[in-house]
Structure formats: structure tokens, C-alpha cells
C-alpha positions in Angstrom: -17.2 -29.8 -20.0 -14.4 -28.9 -17.7 -15.1 -25.1 -17.9 -18.8 -25.5 -17.1 -17.8 -27.7 -14.0 -15.3 -25.1 -12.9 -18.1 -22.4 -13.2 -20.5 -24.4 -11.2 -18.0 -24.9 -8.4 -16.5 -21.3 -8.6 -13.0 -22.5 -9.3 -10.5 -21.7 -11.9 -8.4 -23.9 -14.1 -4.7 -24.4 -14.9 -3.8 -26.0 -18.2 -0.7 -28.2 -18.0 1.7 -28.9 -21.0 -1.0 -27.8 -23.3 -0.6 -27.7 -27.1 -0.8 -24.3 -28.5 -4.2 -25.0 -30.1 -5.6 -26.0 -26.6 -4.4 -22.6 -25.3 -6.0 -20.8 -28.2 -9.2 -22.6 -27.6 -9.2 -21.8 -23.9 -8.7 -18.0 -24.7 -11.7 -18.1 -26.9 -14.1 -20.5 -25.1 -12.9 -21.2 -21.5 -13.1 -18.2 -19.3 -12.4 -20.3 -16.2 -8.8 -20.9 -17.4 -6.6 -18.3 -15.7 -3.2 -19.9 -16.0 -1.1 -22.2 -18.1 2.0 -24.2 -17.2 4.8 -23.0 -19.4 7.3 -25.7 -18.5 7.8 -29.4 -19.0 7.4 -31.8 -16.0 9.9 -31.1 -13.2 12.4 -33.8 -14.0 15.6 -31.6 -13.9 17.6 -30.4 -16.9 16.2 -27.3 -18.6 12.4 -27.4 -17.7 12.9 -24.1 -16.0 13.6 -22.4 -19.4 10.0 -21.0 -20.0 10.6 -17.7 -21.7 9.3 -18.8 -25.1 6.2 -20.5 -23.9 5.6 -17.6 -21.5 5.5 -15.1 -24.3 2.7 -17.0 -26.1 0.8 -17.7 -23.0 0.8 -14.3 -21.5 0.0 -12.6 -24.8 -3.4 -14.4 -24.6 -4.2 -13.1 -21.1 -3.1 -16.1 -19.0 -0.4 -16.3 -16.2 2.4 -18.7 -17.2 4.0 -20.9 -14.4 6.8 -23.3 -13.9 6.2 -26.8 -12.7 7.1 -26.9 -9.0 10.0 -25.5 -6.9 12.4 -27.3 -4.7 14.4 -25.3 -2.1 16.9 -27.9 -0.8 19.6 -29.4 -3.0 19.7 -32.9 -1.6 16.3 -34.7 -0.9 15.5 -38.4 -0.5 14.0 -38.7 -3.9 15.7 -35.9 -5.8 18.9 -33.9 -6.4 18.3 -30.2 -7.3 21.6 -28.2 -7.6 19.7 -25.2 -9.0 17.5 -24.3 -6.2 18.3 -20.4 -6.6 17.5 -20.6 -10.3 14.3 -22.6 -9.9 12.9 -20.2 -7.4 13.9 -17.1 -9.2 12.3 -18.4 -12.5 9.2 -19.2 -10.6 9.0 -15.8 -9.1 9.4 -13.8 -12.3 7.1 -16.1 -14.2 4.2 -14.1 -12.7 2.2 -17.3 -12.2 1.4 -19.6 -9.2 4.4 -21.2 -7.2 4.1 -24.8 -6.0 6.6 -25.9 -3.4 7.3 -29.6 -4.0 10.0 -30.3 -1.3 9.8 -33.4 0.8 8.4 -33.0 4.3 10.9 -31.1 6.5 13.2 -30.2 3.6 11.9 -26.8 2.8 14.4 -23.9 3.1 12.6 -20.8 4.4 15.3 -18.5 3.2 14.6 -19.3 -0.4 10.8 -19.3 0.1 11.0 -15.8 1.6 12.6 -14.5 -1.5 9.3 -15.1 -3.3 6.7 -14.1 -0.8 5.6 -11.5 1.8 5.5 -12.4 5.4 1.8 -13.4 5.2 2.6 -15.6 2.1 1.5 -13.4 -0.8 3.5 -14.0 -4.0 5.7 -11.1 -5.0 5.0 -11.2 -8.7 5.7 -8.7 -11.5 3.0 -7.2 -13.6 4.4 -8.5 -16.8 5.6 -12.2 -16.8 9.1 -13.1 -17.5 9.7 -13.8 -21.3 12.6 -14.1 -23.7 13.9 -11.1 -25.5 13.4 -10.4 -29.2 17.1 -10.8 -29.9 17.1 -14.3 -28.3 14.1 -15.3 -30.6 15.7 -13.9 -33.6 19.0 -15.6 -33.0 17.3 -19.1 -32.5 15.2 -18.6 -35.7 18.3 -17.9 -37.8 20.5 -20.5 -35.9 23.5 -18.2 -35.3 26.3 -20.5 -34.1 28.4 -17.7 -32.8 25.7 -15.5 -31.2 25.4 -14.6 -27.5 22.7 -17.1 -26.9 24.7 -20.2 -27.8 25.3 -23.2 -25.5 22.2 -22.6 -23.4 22.4 -18.9 -22.6 19.0 -17.6 -21.5 17.5 -14.3 -20.6 14.0 -13.8 -19.1 12.8 -10.3 -18.6 9.8 -9.3 -16.5 8.5 -5.9 -15.4 6.4 -4.0 -12.8 4.8 -0.7 -13.7 4.0 2.2 -11.5 2.9 5.7 -12.7 4.0 4.8 -16.3 7.5 3.9 -14.9 8.8 0.5 -15.6 11.0 -1.7 -13.3 12.6 -4.8 -14.8 13.7 -8.0 -13.3 16.0 -9.9 -15.7 17.3 -13.5 -15.2 20.5 -14.0 -17.2 22.2 -17.4 -17.2 24.8 -19.4 -19.0 26.6 -16.8 -21.2 29.7 -18.0 -22.9 30.3 -14.5 -24.3 29.9 -11.2 -22.5 26.5 -9.6 -23.6 25.6 -6.0 -23.8 22.0 -5.6 -22.8 20.4 -2.4 -24.1 17.8 -1.9 -21.4 15.1 0.1 -23.2 15.4 -2.1 -26.4 15.4 -5.4 -24.7 13.1 -4.9 -21.8 10.7 -2.1 -22.5 7.0 -2.9 -22.3 5.8 0.5 -23.5 7.6 3.3 -25.4 10.2 4.4 -22.9 12.0 7.6 -23.5 15.3 7.0 -25.5 17.2 9.1 -23.0 15.9 7.1 -20.0 18.8 6.0 -17.7 18.8 3.1 -15.2 20.5 1.8 -12.1 21.2 -2.0 -12.0 21.4 -4.2 -9.0 22.5 -7.8 -8.9 20.2 -9.6 -6.5 22.4 -12.8 -6.5 25.5 -11.0 -5.4 23.6 -8.2 -3.5 25.5 -5.3 -5.2 25.2 -2.4 -7.6 26.7 -3.2 -11.0 25.8 -0.1 -13.0 24.7 3.3 -12.3 23.0 5.9 -14.7 23.3 3.7 -17.8 21.3 2.9 -20.9 22.9 -0.5 -21.2 25.1 -2.9 -19.2 27.2 -5.9 -19.6 26.1 -9.4 -18.5 29.4 -11.3 -17.8 30.6 -14.6 -19.0 29.2 -17.7 -17.0 31.9 -18.5 -14.4 32.1 -22.1 -15.7 32.9 -21.1 -19.3 34.5 -22.3 -21.5 33.3 -25.7 -20.4 31.0 -27.5 -22.8 27.9 -26.2 -21.0 27.4 -23.8 -18.2 25.7 -25.6 -15.2 23.7 -22.5 -14.3 24.5 -22.6 -10.6 25.2 -18.8 -10.7 22.3 -17.3 -12.5 21.9 -13.7 -11.4 18.5 -11.7 -11.3 19.2 -8.1 -12.2 16.9 -5.4 -10.7 16.7 -2.5 -13.2 15.3 0.7 -11.9 14.6 3.9 -13.7 16.4 7.0 -12.6 14.0 9.8 -11.6 14.3 13.4 -12.5 15.9 14.1 -9.1 18.5 11.4 -9.8 17.2 8.9 -7.2 16.0 5.4 -8.1 14.1 2.7 -6.2 15.7 -0.7 -6.3 12.9 -2.1 -4.1 12.5 -4.5 -1.3 15.9 -6.1 -0.1 16.2 -9.9 -0.5 13.3 -10.5 -3.0 13.6 -11.8 -6.5 10.9 -9.3 -7.5 11.7 -6.3 -5.5 9.0 -4.0 -6.7 5.6 -5.8 -6.6 2.0 -4.7 -6.1 1.8 -7.2 -3.2 4.2 -4.8 -1.4 4.0 -1.4 -3.1 0.6 0.4 -3.6 2.2 3.6 -4.8 5.6 4.8 -6.1 5.7 8.6 -6.7 8.5 10.8 -7.9 8.8 14.1 -5.9 10.7 17.2 -6.8 13.7 16.0 -4.7 13.3 12.2 -4.6 10.9 9.3 -4.4 8.0 8.5 -2.0 6.5 5.0 -1.6 3.5 3.5 0.1 4.0 -0.1 1.3 1.7 -2.7 2.8 2.2 -5.8 4.9 1.8 -7.4 8.3 1.6 -4.9 11.3 5.0 -4.6 12.9 6.7 -6.2 10.0 10.1 -4.7 9.4 11.2 -4.2 5.8 14.4 -2.9 4.2 14.0 -0.8 1.0 16.8 -0.1 -1.2 17.5 3.1 -3.1 20.2 4.5 -5.2 21.2 8.2 -4.6 22.0 10.7 -7.3 25.7 10.2 -6.3 25.4 6.5 -7.1 25.4 5.2 -3.5 23.1 2.3 -2.4 20.9 3.6 0.4 18.9 1.3 2.6 15.8 2.5 4.5 14.2 0.4 7.4 10.5 0.6 7.5 8.0 -0.8 10.1 4.6 -1.6 8.9 2.0 0.1 11.2 -1.1 -1.2 12.8 -3.2 -0.4 9.7 -1.0 -2.7 7.5 0.8 0.2 5.6 3.6 2.6 5.9 5.4 5.2 3.8 9.1 5.5 2.9 10.8 8.4 1.1 14.1 9.6 0.0 16.0 11.9 0.6 
């Protein structure tokens, strides 16, 4: 069968648009399967909405993914107005990313938001999935809830030294939504008194400092019949350390704290110290938030060994 053939050729397998029973069978009997596509075919509309399927797929040990990414709005065979949304969903999915632009139509600025200089994907440890509240509201068909008219949240996470960083895609809200960070995003049992700093990657600004929750605003196009999702922010949510500092991560990336870039994030008595990897002489900008609530940018040059350190204060 296909698993035996993959084993003989030392290749892995991706299942595409698989029924749940096929995914369950693969988990039990097909060790060469490493990833499962969580989306429908890339034909526009809402195929990027993968949070429900991703929860099922990732719980079985597979990496979910989205079908293709286009980075230019207008192409000879396709119109894609949601290039930022498509690329951000692909990044936080935790799975492989396939660029499907026409030749000479790829936008490197959008591609660079997903990868390192040498082309490694900047992925979270935990793939992006829907929140429990979103599942509950869908199950009970609440017509007046926050997740009506296509509102979506996908939450993903990276974990260092027991600390969790969250990358939250929020799109299409017709009503302002208060996100309780530990309740909605936590992978493990986070301390109930944990406070967080929140950075909006889409707008490149801090939106909340030292909070347990924050408000996701109404879609700019509400109250039209359906939000067009052209402005779909990804929030970087960073844990405040005992010193009051927090690490937002690498500037300009959908997943700003990834194991493809950070090998260590350590709290010190007065701040935070990080070890970074990359291409020799590559210049990076790492963002922190100070105890006073100021956004602090540190420029780092990767040394000849392919690594460097950065620390605050």
C-alpha cells in the first residue's frame, strides 16, 4: 500500500481532504503520514478557515496545513484579495506552506513574513485551532454570539522553558470580543495571575500591556452583511516575566517566536536573554516590552557560527 511504498523510498505522506476515518486509520496504521491538509481546495471563499479540522488533525499527532498560498492579489488566473490572511493562516497552521503564485508574481515581502532568510518555516509548536468558546457557540447555534457572520479565531503557541507565547488570528467580528488569554489560549495550566503584553502584527503596534484579557475590535466593514476579512490581525501575546519584561519576538513575522529562530529564551533576575540562530551576518530586529510598557527594538547580527544572543535590559 501507499505507506509501504513511502517506507521503501524513505518519503513521508500528506493526506489531502481526508475523511476523519482515514485520518484515524493513518494514526493507527500509517507511520509515514506526517501531515494532513485541513482545508478544502484553494478556490477562494473560506477555505482558509481550518481551525476545526486542525484541532482534530493535530490531536492525532499530525501537522495540519492549508491548501496553497498566493501572495499577489491580481494574477492571470486568479484574484486573491486576502493575501495577508492566506499567508498568516498558513504560518500559524504549523504545517507545510506551498506557494502557488504564477511565475514572476510572488511578493517576497509576504513570503518573508513566513520564513527565515534561508527559507526555514517559522512555525509554532502548537498548530492554530479554534477556541473552545467558538466550538460551543457553533454547537448550540447562538445567533447573537460573538462568532456570528463568519467571525473566526485561530490560536497557536510556542513554548520555551514552560512559558507560552500565543499567535492569535482574529477576523470578522461584528461585535467586540473580550479574549481571556489564559482561558482561551493556554496549552498547559498557566498561572491564574499571569499577565500578558499584546502586539498587533497587522498594525505593528502594542494594543495592551500587563493584561489578563484584551478586546478584539469590531471588523472595520461591519455592519455590512459579511466582513470581507481584508483586515485580519494576528496578535502576538507574550508572557510578562517576573522582572516586568516580555519578549514579543522577531519583527515582521507572523510567528515571531519560533524554534527555527530561537533556541533558548531564559528569564534573568532583571530581564530576558535569548539565543538566536540564522544565516551568518543576517540582521534581525527583536522586539521586547519594557516594565514601563514601552516597545523596545534590539538589532542583532548573526555571527559566523550562525548564532547570536540578545538580552534586555
